[in-house]
N, CA, C and O atoms as CSV, one atom per row, in Angstrom:
chain,resi,resn,atom,element,x,y,z
A,1,MET,N,N,10.825,25.966,16.789
A,1,MET,CA,C,10.195,26.434,15.569
A,1,MET,C,C,8.682,26.539,15.807
A,1,MET,O,O,8.090,25.690,16.474
A,2,THR,N,N,8.082,27.567,15.266
A,2,THR,CA,C,6.656,27.795,15.493
A,2,THR,C,C,5.804,26.988,14.515
A,2,THR,O,O,6.289,26.486,13.501
A,3,TYR,N,N,4.529,26.883,14.850
A,3,TYR,CA,C,3.575,26.192,13.972
A,3,TYR,C,C,3.549,26.851,12.590
A,3,TYR,O,O,3.483,26.162,11.572
A,4,GLU,N,N,3.603,28.200,12.557
A,4,GLU,CA,C,3.563,28.933,11.290
A,4,GLU,C,C,4.782,28.586,10.432
A,4,GLU,O,O,4.663,28.452,9.214
A,5,GLN,N,N,5.944,28.440,11.058
A,5,GLN,CA,C,7.144,28.073,10.306
A,5,GLN,C,C,7.017,26.661,9.733
A,5,GLN,O,O,7.332,26.430,8.566
A,6,PHE,N,N,6.554,25.719,10.559
A,6,PHE,CA,C,6.344,24.356,10.065
A,6,PHE,C,C,5.375,24.364,8.896
A,6,PHE,O,O,5.579,23.685,7.889
A,7,SER,N,N,4.319,25.144,9.052
A,7,SER,CA,C,3.296,25.216,8.020
A,7,SER,C,C,3.872,25.769,6.714
A,7,SER,O,O,3.581,25.246,5.638
A,8,ARG,N,N,4.681,26.817,6.803
A,8,ARG,CA,C,5.302,27.405,5.619
A,8,ARG,C,C,6.249,26.425,4.937
A,8,ARG,O,O,6.252,26.312,3.711
A,9,TYR,N,N,7.054,25.716,5.731
A,9,TYR,CA,C,8.006,24.764,5.151
A,9,TYR,C,C,7.283,23.589,4.510
A,9,TYR,O,O,7.680,23.106,3.450
A,10,SER,N,N,6.226,23.136,5.158
A,10,SER,CA,C,5.435,22.050,4.581
A,10,SER,C,C,4.806,22.487,3.270
A,10,SER,O,O,4.772,21.724,2.304
A,11,PHE,N,N,4.305,23.724,3.237
A,11,PHE,CA,C,3.738,24.265,2.005
A,11,PHE,C,C,4.798,24.320,0.907
A,11,PHE,O,O,4.533,23.924,-0.228
A,12,LEU,N,N,5.992,24.806,1.233
A,12,LEU,CA,C,7.070,24.899,0.239
A,12,LEU,C,C,7.453,23.523,-0.303
A,12,LEU,O,O,7.679,23.358,-1.501
A,13,LEU,N,N,7.521,22.547,0.585
A,13,LEU,CA,C,7.864,21.190,0.179
A,13,LEU,C,C,6.795,20.623,-0.760
A,13,LEU,O,O,7.116,20.064,-1.808
A,14,ASP,N,N,5.544,20.769,-0.383
A,14,ASP,CA,C,4.441,20.277,-1.198
A,14,ASP,C,C,4.378,21.004,-2.535
A,14,ASP,O,O,4.221,20.375,-3.581
A,15,ARG,N,N,4.501,22.328,-2.502
A,15,ARG,CA,C,4.458,23.127,-3.732
A,15,ARG,C,C,5.575,22.721,-4.692
A,15,ARG,O,O,5.355,22.613,-5.898
A,16,THR,N,N,6.753,22.503,-4.160
A,16,THR,CA,C,7.894,22.136,-4.996
A,16,THR,C,C,7.710,20.747,-5.599
A,16,THR,O,O,7.982,20.538,-6.781
A,17,ALA,N,N,7.252,19.807,-4.792
A,17,ALA,CA,C,7.024,18.447,-5.308
A,17,ALA,C,C,5.980,18.467,-6.419
A,17,ALA,O,O,6.143,17.792,-7.436
A,18,ARG,N,N,4.919,19.232,-6.234
A,18,ARG,CA,C,3.876,19.340,-7.267
A,18,ARG,C,C,4.427,19.974,-8.542
A,18,ARG,O,O,4.114,19.530,-9.646
A,19,LYS,N,N,5.246,21.014,-8.386
A,19,LYS,CA,C,5.809,21.711,-9.549
A,19,LYS,C,C,6.743,20.790,-10.334
A,19,LYS,O,O,6.728,20.792,-11.565
A,20,VAL,N,N,7.547,20.013,-9.632
A,20,VAL,CA,C,8.449,19.065,-10.301
A,20,VAL,C,C,7.636,18.080,-11.129
A,20,VAL,O,O,7.976,17.807,-12.280
A,21,LYS,N,N,6.568,17.545,-10.552
A,21,LYS,CA,C,5.735,16.581,-11.272
A,21,LYS,C,C,5.012,17.231,-12.444
A,21,LYS,O,O,4.931,16.649,-13.525
A,22,GLN,N,N,4.479,18.450,-12.232
A,22,GLN,CA,C,3.799,19.168,-13.319
A,22,GLN,C,C,4.757,19.446,-14.473
A,22,GLN,O,O,4.414,19.249,-15.638
A,23,TYR,N,N,5.946,19.900,-14.141
A,23,TYR,CA,C,6.955,20.200,-15.167
A,23,TYR,C,C,7.275,18.943,-15.972
A,23,TYR,O,O,7.305,18.974,-17.202
A,24,ALA,N,N,7.511,17.847,-15.269
A,24,ALA,CA,C,7.822,16.587,-15.937
A,24,ALA,C,C,6.659,16.146,-16.820
A,24,ALA,O,O,6.866,15.738,-17.963
A,25,GLN,N,N,5.432,16.226,-16.293
A,25,GLN,CA,C,4.274,15.798,-17.079
A,25,GLN,C,C,4.108,16.650,-18.333
A,25,GLN,O,O,3.767,16.125,-19.393
A,26,GLN,N,N,4.346,17.958,-18.226
A,26,GLN,CA,C,4.290,18.833,-19.405
A,26,GLN,C,C,5.309,18.402,-20.450
A,26,GLN,O,O,5.000,18.354,-21.641
A,27,LYS,N,N,6.510,18.093,-20.012
A,27,LYS,CA,C,7.564,17.664,-20.938
A,27,LYS,C,C,7.241,16.298,-21.550
A,27,LYS,O,O,7.510,16.067,-22.729
A,28,PHE,N,N,6.666,15.398,-20.755
A,28,PHE,CA,C,6.259,14.092,-21.284
A,28,PHE,C,C,5.245,14.290,-22.410
A,28,PHE,O,O,5.319,13.641,-23.453
A,29,LYS,N,N,4.292,15.204,-22.175
A,29,LYS,CA,C,3.242,15.452,-23.166
A,29,LYS,C,C,3.819,16.164,-24.395
A,29,LYS,O,O,3.536,15.779,-25.529
A,30,LEU,N,N,4.616,17.189,-24.166
A,30,LEU,CA,C,5.225,17.963,-25.242
A,30,LEU,C,C,6.082,17.079,-26.156
A,30,LEU,O,O,6.090,17.248,-27.375
A,31,ASN,N,N,6.791,16.146,-25.550
A,31,ASN,CA,C,7.679,15.257,-26.310
A,31,ASN,C,C,6.982,13.987,-26.784
A,31,ASN,O,O,7.621,13.099,-27.350
A,32,ALA,N,N,5.680,13.898,-26.554
A,32,ALA,CA,C,4.869,12.753,-27.001
A,32,ALA,C,C,5.483,11.419,-26.569
A,32,ALA,O,O,5.704,10.529,-27.391
A,33,PHE,N,N,5.753,11.297,-25.276
A,33,PHE,CA,C,6.341,10.068,-24.734
A,33,PHE,C,C,5.349,8.906,-24.712
A,33,PHE,O,O,5.764,7.754,-24.585
A,34,ASP,N,N,4.058,9.179,-24.832
A,34,ASP,CA,C,3.004,8.159,-24.843
A,34,ASP,C,C,2.792,7.498,-23.480
A,34,ASP,O,O,2.115,6.474,-23.386
A,35,ILE,N,N,3.362,8.075,-22.436
A,35,ILE,CA,C,3.141,7.595,-21.068
A,35,ILE,C,C,3.128,8.802,-20.140
A,35,ILE,O,O,3.583,9.888,-20.499
A,36,THR,N,N,2.596,8.589,-18.935
A,36,THR,CA,C,2.581,9.634,-17.910
A,36,THR,C,C,3.777,9.450,-16.978
A,36,THR,O,O,4.496,8.453,-17.046
A,37,VAL,N,N,3.967,10.433,-16.111
A,37,VAL,CA,C,5.039,10.342,-15.119
A,37,VAL,C,C,4.827,9.114,-14.230
A,37,VAL,O,O,5.779,8.387,-13.945
A,38,ASP,N,N,3.590,8.879,-13.791
A,38,ASP,CA,C,3.308,7.719,-12.940
A,38,ASP,C,C,3.569,6.407,-13.685
A,38,ASP,O,O,4.092,5.456,-13.103
A,39,GLN,N,N,3.207,6.355,-14.963
A,39,GLN,CA,C,3.476,5.152,-15.749
A,39,GLN,C,C,4.981,4.940,-15.899
A,39,GLN,O,O,5.461,3.806,-15.880
A,40,TRP,N,N,5.724,6.041,-16.050
A,40,TRP,CA,C,7.185,5.932,-16.138
A,40,TRP,C,C,7.758,5.340,-14.850
A,40,TRP,O,O,8.624,4.467,-14.902
A,41,LEU,N,N,7.283,5.807,-13.707
A,41,LEU,CA,C,7.795,5.288,-12.432
A,41,LEU,C,C,7.575,3.779,-12.320
A,41,LEU,O,O,8.437,3.051,-11.826
A,42,VAL,N,N,6.418,3.322,-12.782
A,42,VAL,CA,C,6.127,1.891,-12.761
A,42,VAL,C,C,7.087,1.151,-13.692
A,42,VAL,O,O,7.668,0.135,-13.312
A,43,MET,N,N,7.248,1.658,-14.902
A,43,MET,CA,C,8.119,0.987,-15.878
A,43,MET,C,C,9.580,0.984,-15.419
A,43,MET,O,O,10.274,-0.023,-15.557
A,44,LYS,N,N,10.039,2.100,-14.880
A,44,LYS,CA,C,11.423,2.195,-14.396
A,44,LYS,C,C,11.665,1.196,-13.257
A,44,LYS,O,O,12.699,0.530,-13.215
A,45,ASN,N,N,10.705,1.102,-12.343
A,45,ASN,CA,C,10.861,0.161,-11.238
A,45,ASN,C,C,10.805,-1.286,-11.702
A,45,ASN,O,O,11.496,-2.139,-11.145
A,46,LEU,N,N,9.996,-1.573,-12.711
A,46,LEU,CA,C,9.966,-2.940,-13.256
A,46,LEU,C,C,11.260,-3.262,-13.991
A,46,LEU,O,O,11.720,-4.404,-13.984
A,47,GLU,N,N,11.838,-2.260,-14.618
A,47,GLU,CA,C,13.119,-2.495,-15.295
A,47,GLU,C,C,14.214,-2.818,-14.267
A,47,GLU,O,O,15.085,-3.652,-14.513
A,48,GLU,N,N,14.151,-2.156,-13.138
A,48,GLU,CA,C,15.167,-2.357,-12.094
A,48,GLU,C,C,14.899,-3.592,-11.241
A,48,GLU,O,O,15.827,-4.133,-10.638
A,49,ASN,N,N,13.640,-4.051,-11.177
A,49,ASN,CA,C,13.243,-5.168,-10.312
A,49,ASN,C,C,12.268,-6.061,-11.075
A,49,ASN,O,O,11.058,-5.959,-10.877
A,50,ASP,N,N,12.758,-6.899,-11.910
A,50,ASP,CA,C,11.888,-7.700,-12.768
A,50,ASP,C,C,11.005,-8.645,-11.961
A,50,ASP,O,O,11.406,-9.165,-10.919
A,51,ARG,N,N,9.805,-8.851,-12.464
A,51,ARG,CA,C,8.827,-9.794,-11.920
A,51,ARG,C,C,8.435,-9.499,-10.476
A,51,ARG,O,O,8.587,-10.335,-9.585
A,52,LEU,N,N,7.936,-8.309,-10.278
A,52,LEU,CA,C,7.435,-7.904,-8.970
A,52,LEU,C,C,5.958,-8.239,-8.852
A,52,LEU,O,O,5.234,-8.278,-9.847
A,53,SER,N,N,5.524,-8.479,-7.631
A,53,SER,CA,C,4.084,-8.579,-7.402
A,53,SER,C,C,3.522,-7.162,-7.424
A,53,SER,O,O,4.262,-6.187,-7.291
A,54,GLN,N,N,2.230,-7.062,-7.589
A,54,GLN,CA,C,1.614,-5.744,-7.606
A,54,GLN,C,C,1.764,-5.060,-6.250
A,54,GLN,O,O,1.921,-3.841,-6.184
A,55,THR,N,N,1.717,-5.825,-5.184
A,55,THR,CA,C,1.896,-5.270,-3.837
A,55,THR,C,C,3.311,-4.705,-3.672
A,55,THR,O,O,3.489,-3.606,-3.147
A,56,GLU,N,N,4.309,-5.463,-4.123
A,56,GLU,CA,C,5.692,-4.984,-4.032
A,56,GLU,C,C,5.875,-3.709,-4.845
A,56,GLU,O,O,6.509,-2.756,-4.392
A,57,LEU,N,N,5.317,-3.703,-6.039
A,57,LEU,CA,C,5.439,-2.533,-6.909
A,57,LEU,C,C,4.724,-1.326,-6.307
A,57,LEU,O,O,5.251,-0.215,-6.349
A,58,ALA,N,N,3.543,-1.527,-5.754
A,58,ALA,CA,C,2.795,-0.433,-5.129
A,58,ALA,C,C,3.623,0.222,-4.026
A,58,ALA,O,O,3.635,1.446,-3.889
A,59,HIS,N,N,4.307,-0.596,-3.250
A,59,HIS,CA,C,5.162,-0.091,-2.181
A,59,HIS,C,C,6.316,0.746,-2.756
A,59,HIS,O,O,6.645,1.804,-2.219
A,60,LEU,N,N,6.920,0.276,-3.832
A,60,LEU,CA,C,8.061,0.984,-4.430
A,60,LEU,C,C,7.676,2.334,-5.036
A,60,LEU,O,O,8.457,3.284,-4.981
A,61,VAL,N,N,6.479,2.421,-5.611
A,61,VAL,CA,C,6.079,3.654,-6.292
A,61,VAL,C,C,5.120,4.509,-5.457
A,61,VAL,O,O,4.610,5.521,-5.939
A,62,PHE,N,N,4.878,4.105,-4.215
A,62,PHE,CA,C,4.035,4.855,-3.284
A,62,PHE,C,C,2.626,5.104,-3.840
A,62,PHE,O,O,2.108,6.219,-3.782
A,63,LYS,N,N,2.029,4.049,-4.372
A,63,LYS,CA,C,0.662,4.122,-4.892
A,63,LYS,C,C,-0.197,3.104,-4.170
A,63,LYS,O,O,0.287,2.045,-3.769
A,64,ASP,N,N,-1.490,3.427,-4.003
A,64,ASP,CA,C,-2.393,2.440,-3.421
A,64,ASP,C,C,-2.752,1.413,-4.496
A,64,ASP,O,O,-2.514,1.635,-5.683
A,65,GLN,N,N,-3.320,0.299,-4.072
A,65,GLN,CA,C,-3.609,-0.803,-5.000
A,65,GLN,C,C,-4.533,-0.415,-6.156
A,65,GLN,O,O,-4.223,-0.733,-7.304
A,66,PRO,N,N,-5.663,0.262,-5.895
A,66,PRO,CA,C,-6.544,0.609,-7.016
A,66,PRO,C,C,-5.867,1.517,-8.057
A,66,PRO,O,O,-6.047,1.335,-9.261
A,67,THR,N,N,-5.094,2.489,-7.578
A,67,THR,CA,C,-4.393,3.391,-8.497
A,67,THR,C,C,-3.363,2.624,-9.316
A,67,THR,O,O,-3.264,2.803,-10.530
A,68,LEU,N,N,-2.601,1.772,-8.646
A,68,LEU,CA,C,-1.593,0.995,-9.363
A,68,LEU,C,C,-2.246,0.048,-10.364
A,68,LEU,O,O,-1.721,-0.140,-11.462
A,69,THR,N,N,-3.368,-0.544,-10.009
A,69,THR,CA,C,-4.066,-1.449,-10.930
A,69,THR,C,C,-4.438,-0.714,-12.220
A,69,THR,O,O,-4.263,-1.246,-13.316
A,70,ARG,N,N,-4.952,0.515,-12.082
A,70,ARG,CA,C,-5.301,1.311,-13.273
A,70,ARG,C,C,-4.067,1.599,-14.125
A,70,ARG,O,O,-4.118,1.484,-15.349
A,71,ILE,N,N,-2.965,1.970,-13.484
A,71,ILE,CA,C,-1.731,2.267,-14.213
A,71,ILE,C,C,-1.250,1.018,-14.947
A,71,ILE,O,O,-0.910,1.085,-16.128
A,72,VAL,N,N,-1.218,-0.113,-14.259
A,72,VAL,CA,C,-0.753,-1.369,-14.872
A,72,VAL,C,C,-1.676,-1.789,-16.005
A,72,VAL,O,O,-1.201,-2.237,-17.048
A,73,ASP,N,N,-2.984,-1.655,-15.822
A,73,ASP,CA,C,-3.929,-1.984,-16.898
A,73,ASP,C,C,-3.619,-1.187,-18.157
A,73,ASP,O,O,-3.600,-1.743,-19.256
A,74,LEU,N,N,-3.375,0.112,-18.004
A,74,LEU,CA,C,-3.052,0.958,-19.164
A,74,LEU,C,C,-1.736,0.535,-19.814
A,74,LEU,O,O,-1.629,0.493,-21.039
A,75,LEU,N,N,-0.738,0.223,-18.989
A,75,LEU,CA,C,0.556,-0.200,-19.541
A,75,LEU,C,C,0.449,-1.557,-20.245
A,75,LEU,O,O,1.150,-1.808,-21.225
A,76,CYS,N,N,-0.421,-2.423,-19.745
A,76,CYS,CA,C,-0.657,-3.707,-20.422
A,76,CYS,C,C,-1.319,-3.472,-21.780
A,76,CYS,O,O,-0.947,-4.105,-22.769
A,77,LYS,N,N,-2.299,-2.564,-21.832
A,77,LYS,CA,C,-2.968,-2.248,-23.096
A,77,LYS,C,C,-1.997,-1.675,-24.118
A,77,LYS,O,O,-2.126,-1.922,-25.317
A,78,LYS,N,N,-1.028,-0.913,-23.638
A,78,LYS,CA,C,-0.030,-0.323,-24.532
A,78,LYS,C,C,1.040,-1.344,-24.943
A,78,LYS,O,O,1.849,-1.082,-25.833
A,79,GLY,N,N,1.034,-2.499,-24.289
A,79,GLY,CA,C,2.003,-3.537,-24.618
A,79,GLY,C,C,3.355,-3.385,-23.950
A,79,GLY,O,O,4.328,-4.014,-24.365
A,80,TYR,N,N,3.426,-2.551,-22.912
A,80,TYR,CA,C,4.698,-2.322,-22.226
A,80,TYR,C,C,4.912,-3.237,-21.017
A,80,TYR,O,O,6.048,-3.496,-20.621
A,81,VAL,N,N,3.823,-3.720,-20.442
A,81,VAL,CA,C,3.884,-4.552,-19.233
A,81,VAL,C,C,2.983,-5.754,-19.438
A,81,VAL,O,O,1.971,-5.678,-20.133
A,82,GLU,N,N,3.367,-6.870,-18.820
A,82,GLU,CA,C,2.478,-8.030,-18.839
A,82,GLU,C,C,2.427,-8.656,-17.458
A,82,GLU,O,O,3.357,-8.563,-16.656
A,83,ARG,N,N,1.288,-9.301,-17.221
A,83,ARG,CA,C,1.081,-10.037,-15.970
A,83,ARG,C,C,1.372,-11.502,-16.248
A,83,ARG,O,O,0.846,-12.089,-17.193
A,84,ILE,N,N,2.219,-12.077,-15.407
A,84,ILE,CA,C,2.573,-13.498,-15.528
A,84,ILE,C,C,2.066,-14.206,-14.282
A,84,ILE,O,O,2.328,-13.745,-13.171
A,85,PRO,N,N,1.348,-15.313,-14.434
A,85,PRO,CA,C,0.868,-16.037,-13.243
A,85,PRO,C,C,2.024,-16.402,-12.309
A,85,PRO,O,O,3.095,-16.828,-12.743
A,86,HIS,N,N,1.768,-16.220,-11.022
A,86,HIS,CA,C,2.773,-16.556,-10.011
A,86,HIS,C,C,2.933,-18.074,-9.971
A,86,HIS,O,O,1.930,-18.788,-9.942
A,87,PRO,N,N,4.155,-18.584,-9.969
A,87,PRO,CA,C,4.349,-20.037,-10.011
A,87,PRO,C,C,3.838,-20.791,-8.780
A,87,PRO,O,O,3.455,-21.956,-8.895
A,88,GLN,N,N,3.823,-20.149,-7.600
A,88,GLN,CA,C,3.372,-20.825,-6.389
A,88,GLN,C,C,1.978,-20.397,-5.911
A,88,GLN,O,O,1.396,-21.047,-5.043
A,89,ASP,N,N,1.446,-19.312,-6.470
A,89,ASP,CA,C,0.170,-18.791,-5.995
A,89,ASP,C,C,-0.730,-18.478,-7.189
A,89,ASP,O,O,-0.520,-17.480,-7.879
A,90,ARG,N,N,-1.717,-19.313,-7.433
A,90,ARG,CA,C,-2.585,-19.156,-8.600
A,90,ARG,C,C,-3.406,-17.870,-8.560
A,90,ARG,O,O,-3.907,-17.419,-9.590
A,91,ARG,N,N,-3.545,-17.277,-7.370
A,91,ARG,CA,C,-4.354,-16.071,-7.240
A,91,ARG,C,C,-3.591,-14.795,-7.562
A,91,ARG,O,O,-4.209,-13.742,-7.719
A,92,SER,N,N,-2.284,-14.854,-7.664
A,92,SER,CA,C,-1.521,-13.626,-7.877
A,92,SER,C,C,-0.675,-13.696,-9.146
A,92,SER,O,O,-0.481,-14.752,-9.747
A,93,TYR,N,N,-0.183,-12.520,-9.518
A,93,TYR,CA,C,0.607,-12.375,-10.737
A,93,TYR,C,C,1.906,-11.662,-10.433
A,93,TYR,O,O,2.035,-10.946,-9.440
A,94,ARG,N,N,2.852,-11.873,-11.304
A,94,ARG,CA,C,4.094,-11.116,-11.301
A,94,ARG,C,C,4.018,-10.171,-12.493
A,94,ARG,O,O,3.488,-10.534,-13.543
A,95,LEU,N,N,4.540,-8.975,-12.337
A,95,LEU,CA,C,4.547,-7.992,-13.411
A,95,LEU,C,C,5.945,-7.884,-13.982
A,95,LEU,O,O,6.937,-7.909,-13.254
A,96,HIS,N,N,6.006,-7.765,-15.293
A,96,HIS,CA,C,7.314,-7.506,-15.880
A,96,HIS,C,C,7.170,-6.777,-17.199
A,96,HIS,O,O,6.126,-6.821,-17.849
A,97,LEU,N,N,8.257,-6.097,-17.582
A,97,LEU,CA,C,8.267,-5.350,-18.835
A,97,LEU,C,C,8.336,-6.306,-20.016
A,97,LEU,O,O,9.059,-7.301,-19.982
A,98,THR,N,N,7.583,-5.995,-21.051
A,98,THR,CA,C,7.702,-6.731,-22.307
A,98,THR,C,C,8.944,-6.200,-23.021
A,98,THR,O,O,9.570,-5.246,-22.559
A,99,SER,N,N,9.293,-6.813,-24.135
A,99,SER,CA,C,10.438,-6.298,-24.898
A,99,SER,C,C,10.145,-4.878,-25.375
A,99,SER,O,O,11.047,-4.042,-25.424
A,100,SER,N,N,8.896,-4.604,-25.724
A,100,SER,CA,C,8.495,-3.252,-26.128
A,100,SER,C,C,8.656,-2.278,-24.959
A,100,SER,O,O,9.086,-1.140,-25.146
A,101,GLY,N,N,8.308,-2.730,-23.760
A,101,GLY,CA,C,8.471,-1.904,-22.570
A,101,GLY,C,C,9.932,-1.621,-22.278
A,101,GLY,O,O,10.287,-0.503,-21.905
A,102,LYS,N,N,10.780,-2.622,-22.444
A,102,LYS,CA,C,12.225,-2.432,-22.229
A,102,LYS,C,C,12.792,-1.443,-23.232
A,102,LYS,O,O,13.631,-0.611,-22.884
A,103,GLU,N,N,12.338,-1.531,-24.474
A,103,GLU,CA,C,12.788,-0.579,-25.499
A,103,GLU,C,C,12.347,0.835,-25.153
A,103,GLU,O,O,13.108,1.789,-25.314
A,104,LYS,N,N,11.112,0.965,-24.676
A,104,LYS,CA,C,10.582,2.281,-24.305
A,104,LYS,C,C,11.393,2.893,-23.173
A,104,LYS,O,O,11.722,4.078,-23.214
A,105,VAL,N,N,11.715,2.099,-22.171
A,105,VAL,CA,C,12.517,2.599,-21.047
A,105,VAL,C,C,13.893,3.041,-21.543
A,105,VAL,O,O,14.367,4.115,-21.173
A,106,ALA,N,N,14.527,2.235,-22.363
A,106,ALA,CA,C,15.847,2.586,-22.887
A,106,ALA,C,C,15.789,3.870,-23.723
A,106,ALA,O,O,16.693,4.703,-23.661
A,107,GLU,N,N,14.734,4.014,-24.487
A,107,GLU,CA,C,14.555,5.205,-25.334
A,107,GLU,C,C,14.347,6.465,-24.496
A,107,GLU,O,O,14.897,7.521,-24.811
A,108,LEU,N,N,13.552,6.355,-23.427
A,108,LEU,CA,C,13.181,7.535,-22.644
A,108,LEU,C,C,14.175,7.910,-21.550
A,108,LEU,O,O,14.223,9.069,-21.136
A,109,LYS,N,N,14.956,6.968,-21.083
A,109,LYS,CA,C,15.851,7.225,-19.944
A,109,LYS,C,C,16.707,8.486,-20.106
A,109,LYS,O,O,16.727,9.318,-19.200
A,110,PRO,N,N,17.411,8.653,-21.229
A,110,PRO,CA,C,18.243,9.856,-21.357
A,110,PRO,C,C,17.427,11.152,-21.397
A,110,PRO,O,O,17.848,12.168,-20.845
A,111,GLN,N,N,16.275,11.115,-22.042
A,111,GLN,CA,C,15.428,12.307,-22.127
A,111,GLN,C,C,14.866,12.678,-20.761
A,111,GLN,O,O,14.783,13.858,-20.418
A,112,ILE,N,N,14.484,11.679,-19.990
A,112,ILE,CA,C,13.928,11.932,-18.661
A,112,ILE,C,C,15.013,12.429,-17.711
A,112,ILE,O,O,14.746,13.246,-16.830
A,113,ALA,N,N,16.227,11.939,-17.889
A,113,ALA,CA,C,17.345,12.441,-17.074
A,113,ALA,C,C,17.536,13.944,-17.301
A,113,ALA,O,O,17.800,14.685,-16.355
A,114,LEU,N,N,17.404,14.391,-18.547
A,114,LEU,CA,C,17.535,15.820,-18.849
A,114,LEU,C,C,16.397,16.626,-18.219
A,114,LEU,O,O,16.616,17.728,-17.715
A,115,ILE,N,N,15.197,16.079,-18.251
A,115,ILE,CA,C,14.052,16.751,-17.635
A,115,ILE,C,C,14.288,16.908,-16.139
A,115,ILE,O,O,14.040,17.972,-15.571
A,116,ARG,N,N,14.760,15.859,-15.515
A,116,ARG,CA,C,14.997,15.908,-14.061
A,116,ARG,C,C,16.127,16.857,-13.692
A,116,ARG,O,O,16.099,17.478,-12.629
A,117,GLN,N,N,17.114,16.971,-14.558
A,117,GLN,CA,C,18.247,17.854,-14.261
A,117,GLN,C,C,17.843,19.316,-14.210
A,117,GLN,O,O,18.503,20.115,-13.545
A,118,LYS,N,N,16.772,19.679,-14.900
A,118,LYS,CA,C,16.307,21.074,-14.912
A,118,LYS,C,C,16.064,21.579,-13.493
A,118,LYS,O,O,16.403,22.719,-13.174
A,119,ALA,N,N,15.491,20.753,-12.653
A,119,ALA,CA,C,15.190,21.164,-11.281
A,119,ALA,C,C,16.462,21.454,-10.474
A,119,ALA,O,O,16.415,22.209,-9.502
A,120,TRP,N,N,17.567,20.876,-10.858
A,120,TRP,CA,C,18.795,21.007,-10.078
A,120,TRP,C,C,19.735,22.078,-10.611
A,120,TRP,O,O,20.829,22.263,-10.077
A,121,GLU,N,N,19.314,22.798,-11.675
A,121,GLU,CA,C,20.149,23.875,-12.205
A,121,GLU,C,C,20.441,24.886,-11.100
A,121,GLU,O,O,19.609,25.126,-10.225
A,122,ASN,N,N,21.617,25.465,-11.153
A,122,ASN,CA,C,22.041,26.529,-10.226
A,122,ASN,C,C,22.224,26.052,-8.789
A,122,ASN,O,O,22.344,26.872,-7.879
A,123,LEU,N,N,22.247,24.750,-8.575
A,123,LEU,CA,C,22.536,24.213,-7.246
A,123,LEU,C,C,23.903,23.526,-7.279
A,123,LEU,O,O,24.258,22.863,-8.253
A,124,THR,N,N,24.649,23.699,-6.207
A,124,THR,CA,C,25.964,23.080,-6.123
A,124,THR,C,C,25.841,21.661,-5.578
A,124,THR,O,O,24.780,21.254,-5.104
A,125,GLU,N,N,26.909,20.936,-5.650
A,125,GLU,CA,C,26.943,19.587,-5.079
A,125,GLU,C,C,26.686,19.656,-3.571
A,125,GLU,O,O,26.004,18.798,-3.011
A,126,LYS,N,N,27.235,20.679,-2.927
A,126,LYS,CA,C,27.015,20.865,-1.487
A,126,LYS,C,C,25.526,21.112,-1.207
A,126,LYS,O,O,24.977,20.557,-0.255
A,127,ASP,N,N,24.871,21.943,-2.033
A,127,ASP,CA,C,23.430,22.182,-1.891
A,127,ASP,C,C,22.665,20.865,-1.989
A,127,ASP,O,O,21.789,20.570,-1.175
A,128,PHE,N,N,23.015,20.092,-2.992
A,128,PHE,CA,C,22.324,18.826,-3.219
A,128,PHE,C,C,22.498,17.885,-2.033
A,128,PHE,O,O,21.529,17.275,-1.581
A,129,GLU,N,N,23.720,17.761,-1.525
A,129,GLU,CA,C,23.975,16.868,-0.387
A,129,GLU,C,C,23.198,17.304,0.851
A,129,GLU,O,O,22.653,16.460,1.562
A,130,GLU,N,N,23.139,18.604,1.120
A,130,GLU,CA,C,22.396,19.107,2.272
A,130,GLU,C,C,20.889,18.875,2.091
A,130,GLU,O,O,20.195,18.479,3.027
A,131,PHE,N,N,20.405,19.124,0.888
A,131,PHE,CA,C,18.999,18.900,0.574
A,131,PHE,C,C,18.638,17.427,0.757
A,131,PHE,O,O,17.607,17.101,1.347
A,132,LYS,N,N,19.476,16.559,0.259
A,132,LYS,CA,C,19.247,15.114,0.389
A,132,LYS,C,C,19.237,14.709,1.867
A,132,LYS,O,O,18.397,13.914,2.289
A,133,ARG,N,N,20.165,15.253,2.642
A,133,ARG,CA,C,20.215,14.946,4.072
A,133,ARG,C,C,18.924,15.383,4.768
A,133,ARG,O,O,18.362,14.637,5.571
A,134,ILE,N,N,18.465,16.582,4.459
A,134,ILE,CA,C,17.250,17.106,5.080
A,134,ILE,C,C,16.037,16.263,4.687
A,134,ILE,O,O,15.243,15.888,5.550
A,135,LEU,N,N,15.884,15.964,3.400
A,135,LEU,CA,C,14.744,15.153,2.964
A,135,LEU,C,C,14.769,13.765,3.594
A,135,LEU,O,O,13.728,13.254,4.007
A,136,ASN,N,N,15.941,13.153,3.672
A,136,ASN,CA,C,16.041,11.834,4.299
A,136,ASN,C,C,15.704,11.896,5.784
A,136,ASN,O,O,15.123,10.955,6.324
A,137,THR,N,N,16.058,12.983,6.444
A,137,THR,CA,C,15.704,13.153,7.864
A,137,THR,C,C,14.202,13.286,8.020
A,137,THR,O,O,13.609,12.648,8.890
A,138,ILE,N,N,13.575,14.113,7.182
A,138,ILE,CA,C,12.114,14.266,7.251
A,138,ILE,C,C,11.437,12.922,6.976
A,138,ILE,O,O,10.509,12.533,7.686
A,139,TYR,N,N,11.893,12.231,5.968
A,139,TYR,CA,C,11.316,10.933,5.633
A,139,TYR,C,C,11.483,9.951,6.798
A,139,TYR,O,O,10.545,9.241,7.158
A,140,GLY,N,N,12.676,9.918,7.377
A,140,GLY,CA,C,12.940,9.040,8.511
A,140,GLY,C,C,12.073,9.359,9.719
A,140,GLY,O,O,11.656,8.458,10.445
A,141,ASN,N,N,11.802,10.644,9.934
A,141,ASN,CA,C,10.927,11.039,11.034
A,141,ASN,C,C,9.516,10.495,10.869
A,141,ASN,O,O,8.816,10.253,11.852
A,142,LEU,N,N,9.106,10.305,9.619
A,142,LEU,CA,C,7.734,9.865,9.342
A,142,LEU,C,C,7.621,8.394,8.993
A,142,LEU,O,O,6.512,7.882,8.841
A,143,ALA,N,N,8.751,7.699,8.862
A,143,ALA,CA,C,8.733,6.284,8.497
A,143,ALA,C,C,8.084,5.474,9.625
A,143,ALA,O,O,8.281,5.737,10.811
A,144,GLU,N,N,7.335,4.518,9.216
A,144,GLU,CA,C,6.644,3.697,10.218
A,144,GLU,C,C,7.354,2.398,10.464
A,144,GLU,O,O,6.902,1.592,11.279
């Protein structure tokens, strides 16, 4: 494969990922979800993995520490997330969803599933499986 082909495929991958996020963010705003796509990813991961450290959460949502700190600060102000002192380490905290945060996740989950399904319209199960295989291969090639 030539450099130009790699470049085109990389562009298509990046363009598509950006479009998916833009589409989701537009729908979040249109439906007045009161959170961003990035805030949703944090809340969803906390719902699935209660009491994570900020480092663990940053790894799960692919965000650097300063960016994640800003997201968590906003979610704390909204009352969806709280920081709990770590029982063995006074310098660190565990993050977890408040009851309000759990309610928000439960409320938004079905709506967000519909938003995500839009991207997969007109694709067959075979298309999806091949796409997943290709993305996992690319990811594996770059995993450290």
